[in-house]
Backbone atoms as SQL, in Angstrom:
CREATE TABLE atoms (id INTEGER PRIMARY KEY, chain TEXT, resi INTEGER, resn TEXT, atom TEXT, x REAL, y REAL, z REAL);
INSERT INTO atoms VALUES
  (1, 'A', 1, 'MET', 'N', 0.748, -1.296, 0.202),
  (2, 'A', 1, 'MET', 'CA', 0.184, 0.108, -0.394),
  (3, 'A', 1, 'MET', 'C', 1.113, 1.125, -0.112),
  (4, 'A', 2, 'THR', 'N', 0.666, 2.060, -0.984),
  (5, 'A', 2, 'THR', 'CA', 1.605, 3.277, -1.358),
  (6, 'A', 2, 'THR', 'C', 0.410, 4.416, 0.025),
  (7, 'A', 3, 'TRP', 'N', 1.646, 5.435, 0.377),
  (8, 'A', 3, 'TRP', 'CA', 1.174, 6.754, 0.757),
  (9, 'A', 3, 'TRP', 'C', -0.067, 7.560, 0.682),
  (10, 'A', 4, 'ASP', 'N', -0.028, 7.516, -0.868),
  (11, 'A', 4, 'ASP', 'CA', -0.983, 7.926, -1.767),
  (12, 'A', 4, 'ASP', 'C', -2.596, 7.339, -1.658),
  (13, 'A', 5, 'LEU', 'N', -2.577, 6.157, -1.376),
  (14, 'A', 5, 'LEU', 'CA', -3.539, 5.533, -1.117),
  (15, 'A', 5, 'LEU', 'C', -4.038, 5.499, 0.266),
  (16, 'A', 6, 'VAL', 'N', -3.256, 5.366, 1.365),
  (17, 'A', 6, 'VAL', 'CA', -3.582, 5.467, 2.590),
  (18, 'A', 6, 'VAL', 'C', -3.961, 7.146, 2.897),
  (19, 'A', 7, 'PHE', 'N', -4.094, 7.981, 2.313),
  (20, 'A', 7, 'PHE', 'CA', -4.334, 9.708, 2.586),
  (21, 'A', 7, 'PHE', 'C', -5.270, 9.608, 1.929),
  (22, 'A', 8, 'GLU', 'N', -5.746, 8.894, 0.684),
  (23, 'A', 8, 'GLU', 'CA', -6.641, 8.686, -0.236),
  (24, 'A', 8, 'GLU', 'C', -7.701, 8.370, 0.420),
  (25, 'A', 9, 'VAL', 'N', -7.640, 7.413, 1.347),
  (26, 'A', 9, 'VAL', 'CA', -8.680, 6.558, 1.840),
  (27, 'A', 9, 'VAL', 'C', -8.952, 7.263, 3.224),
  (28, 'A', 10, 'ASP', 'N', -8.267, 8.051, 3.872),
  (29, 'A', 10, 'ASP', 'CA', -8.362, 8.294, 5.355),
  (30, 'A', 10, 'ASP', 'C', -8.343, 9.856, 5.327),
  (31, 'A', 11, 'PHE', 'N', -7.804, 10.510, 4.442),
  (32, 'A', 11, 'PHE', 'CA', -7.942, 11.834, 4.129),
  (33, 'A', 11, 'PHE', 'C', -8.331, 12.438, 2.535),
  (34, 'A', 12, 'PRO', 'N', -9.143, 12.509, 2.644),
  (35, 'A', 12, 'PRO', 'CA', -9.711, 12.715, 0.268),
  (36, 'A', 12, 'PRO', 'C', -8.712, 13.786, 0.348),
  (37, 'A', 13, 'ASN', 'N', -8.775, 14.816, 0.476),
  (38, 'A', 13, 'ASN', 'CA', -8.532, 16.446, 0.301),
  (39, 'A', 13, 'ASN', 'C', -7.320, 16.369, 0.375),
  (40, 'A', 14, 'ILE', 'N', -6.506, 15.663, 1.479),
  (41, 'A', 14, 'ILE', 'CA', -4.940, 15.987, 2.006),
  (42, 'A', 14, 'ILE', 'C', -4.122, 16.210, 0.875),
  (43, 'A', 15, 'ASN', 'N', -4.208, 15.892, -0.080),
  (44, 'A', 15, 'ASN', 'CA', -3.485, 16.104, -1.595),
  (45, 'A', 15, 'ASN', 'C', -3.665, 17.724, -2.106),
  (46, 'A', 16, 'LEU', 'N', -4.853, 17.817, -1.822),
  (47, 'A', 16, 'LEU', 'CA', -5.221, 18.860, -2.616),
  (48, 'A', 16, 'LEU', 'C', -4.563, 20.152, -1.647),
  (49, 'A', 17, 'ILE', 'N', -4.711, 19.764, -0.486),
  (50, 'A', 17, 'ILE', 'CA', -4.028, 20.772, 1.097),
  (51, 'A', 17, 'ILE', 'C', -2.394, 20.902, 0.873),
  (52, 'A', 18, 'ILE', 'N', -1.897, 19.802, 0.865),
  (53, 'A', 18, 'ILE', 'CA', -0.452, 19.762, 0.448),
  (54, 'A', 18, 'ILE', 'C', 0.020, 20.250, -0.646),
  (55, 'A', 19, 'ASP', 'N', -0.769, 20.430, -2.079),
  (56, 'A', 19, 'ASP', 'CA', -0.395, 21.111, -3.154),
  (57, 'A', 19, 'ASP', 'C', -0.637, 22.430, -3.228),
  (58, 'A', 20, 'LEU', 'N', -1.629, 22.319, -2.180),
  (59, 'A', 20, 'LEU', 'CA', -1.208, 24.274, -1.979),
  (60, 'A', 20, 'LEU', 'C', -0.355, 25.075, -1.258),
  (61, 'A', 21, 'VAL', 'N', -0.269, 24.372, 0.250),
  (62, 'A', 21, 'VAL', 'CA', 0.747, 24.400, 1.013),
  (63, 'A', 21, 'VAL', 'C', 1.947, 24.849, 0.132),
  (64, 'A', 22, 'GLN', 'N', 2.456, 23.743, -0.786),
  (65, 'A', 22, 'GLN', 'CA', 4.298, 23.567, -1.397),
  (66, 'A', 22, 'GLN', 'C', 3.882, 24.705, -2.420),
  (67, 'A', 23, 'SER', 'N', 2.699, 24.926, -2.976),
  (68, 'A', 23, 'SER', 'CA', 2.539, 26.471, -3.889),
  (69, 'A', 23, 'SER', 'C', 2.936, 27.825, -3.321),
  (70, 'A', 24, 'LEU', 'N', 2.668, 28.179, -2.056),
  (71, 'A', 24, 'LEU', 'CA', 2.801, 29.320, -1.621),
  (72, 'A', 24, 'LEU', 'C', 4.038, 29.791, -1.216),
  (73, 'A', 25, 'PRO', 'N', 4.757, 30.578, -1.735),
  (74, 'A', 25, 'PRO', 'CA', 6.381, 31.158, -2.092),
  (75, 'A', 25, 'PRO', 'C', 6.121, 31.192, -0.223),
  (76, 'A', 26, 'PRO', 'N', 7.916, 30.893, 0.220),
  (77, 'A', 26, 'PRO', 'CA', 7.977, 30.972, 1.322),
  (78, 'A', 26, 'PRO', 'C', 8.449, 31.870, 2.513),
  (79, 'A', 27, 'THR', 'N', 8.056, 33.164, 1.386),
  (80, 'A', 27, 'THR', 'CA', 8.632, 34.589, 2.357),
  (81, 'A', 27, 'THR', 'C', 7.400, 35.624, 1.361),
  (82, 'A', 28, 'SER', 'N', 7.789, 36.609, 1.928),
  (83, 'A', 28, 'SER', 'CA', 6.878, 37.526, 1.105),
  (84, 'A', 28, 'SER', 'C', 7.615, 38.832, 0.333),
  (85, 'A', 29, 'VAL', 'N', 9.004, 38.176, -0.314),
  (86, 'A', 29, 'VAL', 'CA', 9.747, 39.011, -0.456),
  (87, 'A', 29, 'VAL', 'C', 9.800, 40.151, -1.764),
  (88, 'A', 30, 'SER', 'N', 8.780, 39.175, -2.797),
  (89, 'A', 30, 'SER', 'CA', 8.325, 40.184, -3.638),
  (90, 'A', 30, 'SER', 'C', 7.203, 40.988, -3.298),
  (91, 'A', 31, 'CYS', 'N', 6.189, 40.644, -2.527),
  (92, 'A', 31, 'CYS', 'CA', 4.970, 41.686, -2.243),
  (93, 'A', 31, 'CYS', 'C', 5.898, 43.065, -1.481),
  (94, 'A', 32, 'GLU', 'N', 6.831, 42.802, -0.613),
  (95, 'A', 32, 'GLU', 'CA', 7.413, 43.862, 0.113),
  (96, 'A', 32, 'GLU', 'C', 7.974, 44.483, -1.544),
  (97, 'A', 33, 'THR', 'N', 8.981, 43.799, -1.895),
  (98, 'A', 33, 'THR', 'CA', 9.871, 44.586, -3.043),
  (99, 'A', 33, 'THR', 'C', 8.497, 45.453, -3.590),
  (100, 'A', 34, 'SER', 'N', 7.450, 44.999, -4.209),
  (101, 'A', 34, 'SER', 'CA', 6.518, 45.462, -4.810),
  (102, 'A', 34, 'SER', 'C', 5.893, 47.401, -4.222),
  (103, 'A', 35, 'PHE', 'N', 5.656, 47.008, -2.924),
  (104, 'A', 35, 'PHE', 'CA', 5.287, 47.913, -1.982),
  (105, 'A', 35, 'PHE', 'C', 6.641, 48.669, -2.278),
  (106, 'A', 36, 'SER', 'N', 7.386, 48.681, -1.825),
  (107, 'A', 36, 'SER', 'CA', 8.741, 49.663, -1.387),
  (108, 'A', 36, 'SER', 'C', 8.642, 50.177, -3.054),
  (109, 'A', 37, 'GLN', 'N', 8.653, 49.576, -4.340),
  (110, 'A', 37, 'GLN', 'CA', 8.863, 50.045, -5.261),
  (111, 'A', 37, 'GLN', 'C', 7.351, 51.006, -5.754),
  (112, 'A', 38, 'MET', 'N', 6.100, 50.909, -5.349),
  (113, 'A', 38, 'MET', 'CA', 5.014, 51.658, -5.603),
  (114, 'A', 38, 'MET', 'C', 5.289, 52.908, -4.257),
  (115, 'A', 39, 'LYS', 'N', 5.803, 52.651, -3.689),
  (116, 'A', 39, 'LYS', 'CA', 6.100, 53.929, -2.551),
  (117, 'A', 39, 'LYS', 'C', 7.218, 55.299, -3.272),
  (118, 'A', 40, 'LEU', 'N', 8.163, 54.321, -4.049),
  (119, 'A', 40, 'LEU', 'CA', 9.030, 55.082, -4.536),
  (120, 'A', 40, 'LEU', 'C', 8.562, 55.797, -5.669),
  (121, 'A', 41, 'THR', 'N', 7.638, 55.145, -6.171),
  (122, 'A', 41, 'THR', 'CA', 7.149, 56.023, -7.249),
  (123, 'A', 41, 'THR', 'C', 6.090, 57.078, -7.066),
  (124, 'A', 42, 'LYS', 'N', 5.065, 56.681, -6.110),
  (125, 'A', 42, 'LYS', 'CA', 4.150, 57.220, -6.029),
  (126, 'A', 42, 'LYS', 'C', 4.294, 58.541, -5.031),
  (127, 'A', 43, 'THR', 'N', 5.268, 59.324, -4.866),
  (128, 'A', 43, 'THR', 'CA', 5.948, 60.253, -4.142),
  (129, 'A', 43, 'THR', 'C', 4.606, 61.132, -4.455),
  (130, 'A', 44, 'ALA', 'N', 5.026, 62.424, -3.241),
  (131, 'A', 44, 'ALA', 'CA', 4.421, 63.609, -2.905),
  (132, 'A', 44, 'ALA', 'C', 3.692, 64.496, -4.437),
  (133, 'A', 45, 'ARG', 'N', 4.700, 64.431, -5.497),
  (134, 'A', 45, 'ARG', 'CA', 4.429, 65.080, -6.714),
  (135, 'A', 45, 'ARG', 'C', 3.330, 64.353, -7.432),
  (136, 'A', 46, 'ARG', 'N', 3.551, 62.948, -7.059),
  (137, 'A', 46, 'ARG', 'CA', 2.832, 62.419, -8.331),
  (138, 'A', 46, 'ARG', 'C', 1.112, 61.380, -7.633),
  (139, 'A', 47, 'LEU', 'N', 0.672, 62.281, -6.908),
  (140, 'A', 47, 'LEU', 'CA', -0.462, 61.336, -5.732),
  (141, 'A', 47, 'LEU', 'C', -1.608, 61.274, -6.771),
  (142, 'A', 48, 'ASN', 'N', -1.801, 61.778, -7.984),
  (143, 'A', 48, 'ASN', 'CA', -2.762, 62.232, -8.887),
  (144, 'A', 48, 'ASN', 'C', -3.039, 60.890, -10.279),
  (145, 'A', 49, 'PHE', 'N', -1.826, 60.097, -9.748),
  (146, 'A', 49, 'PHE', 'CA', -1.760, 59.156, -11.009),
  (147, 'A', 49, 'PHE', 'C', -2.861, 58.296, -11.003),
  (148, 'A', 50, 'LYS', 'N', -3.313, 57.888, -12.044),
  (149, 'A', 50, 'LYS', 'CA', -4.695, 57.623, -12.016),
  (150, 'A', 50, 'LYS', 'C', -4.176, 55.610, -12.012),
  (151, 'A', 51, 'ASP', 'N', -5.067, 54.729, -11.350),
  (152, 'A', 51, 'ASP', 'CA', -4.667, 53.446, -11.112),
  (153, 'A', 51, 'ASP', 'C', -4.091, 52.904, -12.522),
  (154, 'A', 52, 'THR', 'N', -4.610, 53.201, -13.612),
  (155, 'A', 52, 'THR', 'CA', -3.696, 52.638, -14.687),
  (156, 'A', 52, 'THR', 'C', -2.584, 52.681, -15.039),
  (157, 'A', 53, 'THR', 'N', -2.347, 54.057, -15.080),
  (158, 'A', 53, 'THR', 'CA', -0.373, 54.924, -15.055),
  (159, 'A', 53, 'THR', 'C', 0.012, 54.392, -13.902),
  (160, 'A', 54, 'LEU', 'N', -0.655, 53.974, -12.719),
  (161, 'A', 54, 'LEU', 'CA', 0.639, 53.417, -11.855),
  (162, 'A', 54, 'LEU', 'C', 1.083, 52.458, -11.782),
  (163, 'A', 55, 'ASN', 'N', -0.299, 51.279, -12.325),
  (164, 'A', 55, 'ASN', 'CA', -0.092, 49.875, -12.968),
  (165, 'A', 55, 'ASN', 'C', 0.744, 49.552, -13.804),
  (166, 'A', 56, 'ARG', 'N', 0.944, 50.707, -14.875),
  (167, 'A', 56, 'ARG', 'CA', 1.808, 50.067, -16.051),
  (168, 'A', 56, 'ARG', 'C', 3.055, 50.711, -15.629),
  (169, 'A', 57, 'ILE', 'N', 3.618, 51.868, -14.979),
  (170, 'A', 57, 'ILE', 'CA', 4.479, 52.144, -14.413),
  (171, 'A', 57, 'ILE', 'C', 5.406, 51.145, -13.415),
  (172, 'A', 58, 'MET', 'N', 4.174, 50.337, -12.858),
  (173, 'A', 58, 'MET', 'CA', 4.888, 49.380, -11.761),
  (174, 'A', 58, 'MET', 'C', 5.074, 47.755, -12.637),
  (175, 'A', 59, 'GLN', 'N', 4.151, 47.693, -13.587),
  (176, 'A', 59, 'GLN', 'CA', 4.476, 46.798, -14.450),
  (177, 'A', 59, 'GLN', 'C', 6.009, 47.026, -15.073),
  (178, 'A', 60, 'ALA', 'N', 6.364, 47.874, -15.947),
  (179, 'A', 60, 'ALA', 'CA', 7.827, 48.383, -16.148),
  (180, 'A', 60, 'ALA', 'C', 8.959, 48.258, -15.382),
  (181, 'A', 61, 'LYS', 'N', 8.474, 48.902, -14.164),
  (182, 'A', 61, 'LYS', 'CA', 9.947, 48.424, -12.977),
  (183, 'A', 61, 'LYS', 'C', 10.054, 47.198, -12.393),
  (184, 'A', 62, 'LEU', 'N', 9.158, 46.652, -12.461),
  (185, 'A', 62, 'LEU', 'CA', 9.029, 44.998, -11.547),
  (186, 'A', 62, 'LEU', 'C', 9.117, 43.952, -12.365),
  (187, 'A', 63, 'LEU', 'N', 8.831, 44.411, -13.996),
  (188, 'A', 63, 'LEU', 'CA', 8.836, 43.395, -15.075),
  (189, 'A', 63, 'LEU', 'C', 10.395, 43.445, -15.933),
  (190, 'A', 64, 'SER', 'N', 10.669, 44.653, -15.997),
  (191, 'A', 64, 'SER', 'CA', 11.719, 44.804, -16.867),
  (192, 'A', 64, 'SER', 'C', 13.343, 44.453, -16.441),
  (193, 'A', 65, 'PRO', 'N', 14.158, 44.127, -17.110),
  (194, 'A', 65, 'PRO', 'CA', 15.021, 43.832, -16.738),
  (195, 'A', 65, 'PRO', 'C', 16.318, 44.548, -16.233),
  (196, 'A', 66, 'ASP', 'N', 17.015, 44.282, -14.997),
  (197, 'A', 66, 'ASP', 'CA', 18.233, 45.144, -15.031),
  (198, 'A', 66, 'ASP', 'C', 19.055, 46.148, -15.416),
  (199, 'A', 67, 'VAL', 'N', 19.093, 47.651, -15.567),
  (200, 'A', 67, 'VAL', 'CA', 19.904, 48.127, -16.864),
  (201, 'A', 67, 'VAL', 'C', 21.506, 47.187, -17.165),
  (202, 'A', 68, 'GLY', 'N', 21.813, 46.766, -16.254),
  (203, 'A', 68, 'GLY', 'CA', 23.165, 46.088, -16.574),
  (204, 'A', 68, 'GLY', 'C', 23.089, 45.071, -17.309),
  (205, 'A', 69, 'GLY', 'N', 22.023, 44.261, -17.111),
  (206, 'A', 69, 'GLY', 'CA', 21.397, 43.090, -18.342),
  (207, 'A', 69, 'GLY', 'C', 20.932, 43.708, -19.464),
  (208, 'A', 70, 'PHE', 'N', 20.368, 44.702, -19.288),
  (209, 'A', 70, 'PHE', 'CA', 19.914, 45.623, -20.438),
  (210, 'A', 70, 'PHE', 'C', 20.719, 45.407, -22.304),
  (211, 'A', 71, 'ASP', 'N', 20.286, 44.689, -23.038),
  (212, 'A', 71, 'ASP', 'CA', 21.023, 44.302, -24.561),
  (213, 'A', 71, 'ASP', 'C', 20.118, 45.401, -25.542),
  (214, 'A', 72, 'PRO', 'N', 21.061, 46.970, -25.296),
  (215, 'A', 72, 'PRO', 'CA', 20.285, 48.068, -26.252),
  (216, 'A', 72, 'PRO', 'C', 20.306, 47.513, -27.941),
  (217, 'A', 73, 'ASN', 'N', 20.904, 46.714, -28.380),
  (218, 'A', 73, 'ASN', 'CA', 21.323, 46.441, -29.854),
  (219, 'A', 73, 'ASN', 'C', 20.051, 46.311, -30.778),
  (220, 'A', 74, 'PRO', 'N', 19.441, 45.200, -29.757),
  (221, 'A', 74, 'PRO', 'CA', 17.652, 44.728, -30.859),
  (222, 'A', 74, 'PRO', 'C', 16.897, 46.186, -30.782),
  (223, 'A', 75, 'ALA', 'N', 17.154, 46.967, -30.090),
  (224, 'A', 75, 'ALA', 'CA', 16.331, 48.123, -29.835),
  (225, 'A', 75, 'ALA', 'C', 16.543, 49.642, -30.990),
  (226, 'A', 76, 'ILE', 'N', 18.285, 49.456, -31.025),
  (227, 'A', 76, 'ILE', 'CA', 18.795, 50.440, -31.887),
  (228, 'A', 76, 'ILE', 'C', 18.544, 49.718, -33.129),
  (229, 'A', 77, 'ASP', 'N', 18.664, 48.681, -33.421),
  (230, 'A', 77, 'ASP', 'CA', 18.546, 48.271, -34.988),
  (231, 'A', 77, 'ASP', 'C', 16.953, 48.312, -35.500),
  (232, 'A', 78, 'TYR', 'N', 16.255, 48.009, -34.475),
  (233, 'A', 78, 'TYR', 'CA', 14.742, 48.502, -34.846),
  (234, 'A', 78, 'TYR', 'C', 14.671, 49.615, -34.907),
  (235, 'A', 79, 'TRP', 'N', 15.262, 50.521, -34.262),
  (236, 'A', 79, 'TRP', 'CA', 15.171, 52.302, -34.796),
  (237, 'A', 79, 'TRP', 'C', 15.761, 52.785, -36.004),
  (238, 'A', 80, 'LEU', 'N', 16.617, 51.777, -36.426),
  (239, 'A', 80, 'LEU', 'CA', 17.418, 51.957, -37.609),
  (240, 'A', 80, 'LEU', 'C', 16.725, 51.692, -38.730),
  (241, 'A', 81, 'VAL', 'N', 15.769, 50.855, -38.641),
  (242, 'A', 81, 'VAL', 'CA', 15.113, 50.216, -39.772),
  (243, 'A', 81, 'VAL', 'C', 14.053, 50.562, -39.959),
  (244, 'A', 82, 'ASN', 'N', 13.546, 51.659, -38.801),
  (245, 'A', 82, 'ASN', 'CA', 12.457, 52.137, -38.943),
  (246, 'A', 82, 'ASN', 'C', 12.404, 53.103, -40.105),
  (247, 'A', 83, 'THR', 'N', 11.178, 53.459, -40.651),
  (248, 'A', 83, 'THR', 'CA', 11.092, 54.233, -41.547),
  (249, 'A', 83, 'THR', 'C', 10.954, 55.523, -41.276),
  (250, 'A', 84, 'TYR', 'N', 10.475, 56.190, -40.352),
  (251, 'A', 84, 'TYR', 'CA', 10.581, 57.429, -40.084),
  (252, 'A', 84, 'TYR', 'C', 11.747, 57.353, -39.079),
  (253, 'A', 85, 'ALA', 'N', 12.738, 56.758, -38.487),
  (254, 'A', 85, 'ALA', 'CA', 13.726, 57.159, -38.134),
  (255, 'A', 85, 'ALA', 'C', 14.728, 57.654, -39.621),
  (256, 'A', 86, 'ASN', 'N', 14.547, 56.466, -40.411),
  (257, 'A', 86, 'ASN', 'CA', 15.427, 57.287, -41.659),
  (258, 'A', 86, 'ASN', 'C', 15.030, 58.535, -42.409),
  (259, 'A', 87, 'ASN', 'N', 14.112, 58.552, -42.164),
  (260, 'A', 87, 'ASN', 'CA', 13.679, 60.245, -42.362),
  (261, 'A', 87, 'ASN', 'C', 14.067, 61.425, -42.110),
  (262, 'A', 88, 'LEU', 'N', 14.789, 61.001, -40.353),
  (263, 'A', 88, 'LEU', 'CA', 15.293, 62.233, -40.136),
  (264, 'A', 88, 'LEU', 'C', 16.584, 62.409, -40.509),
  (265, 'A', 89, 'PHE', 'N', 17.424, 61.339, -41.165),
  (266, 'A', 89, 'PHE', 'CA', 19.124, 61.826, -41.479),
  (267, 'A', 89, 'PHE', 'C', 19.371, 62.072, -42.627);
């Protein structure tokens, strides 16, 4: 008899609870980082941001790569190929 069968007979929902507990993050570092970034973004000068604007700024801050890891070459290549950029020269 395996543990799955023992748990299934005696505690039919225990596997669901174990899966839920294992899927929770062990710390709240990502949440704390997000709130810190939001406090830095929404300063006294920028209290009138709409929710959508603040959401977009937070997504850019939290989901974009570090500046040290950013490779500008694809953006430069795109800009050089773009017809609008070519018309500037």
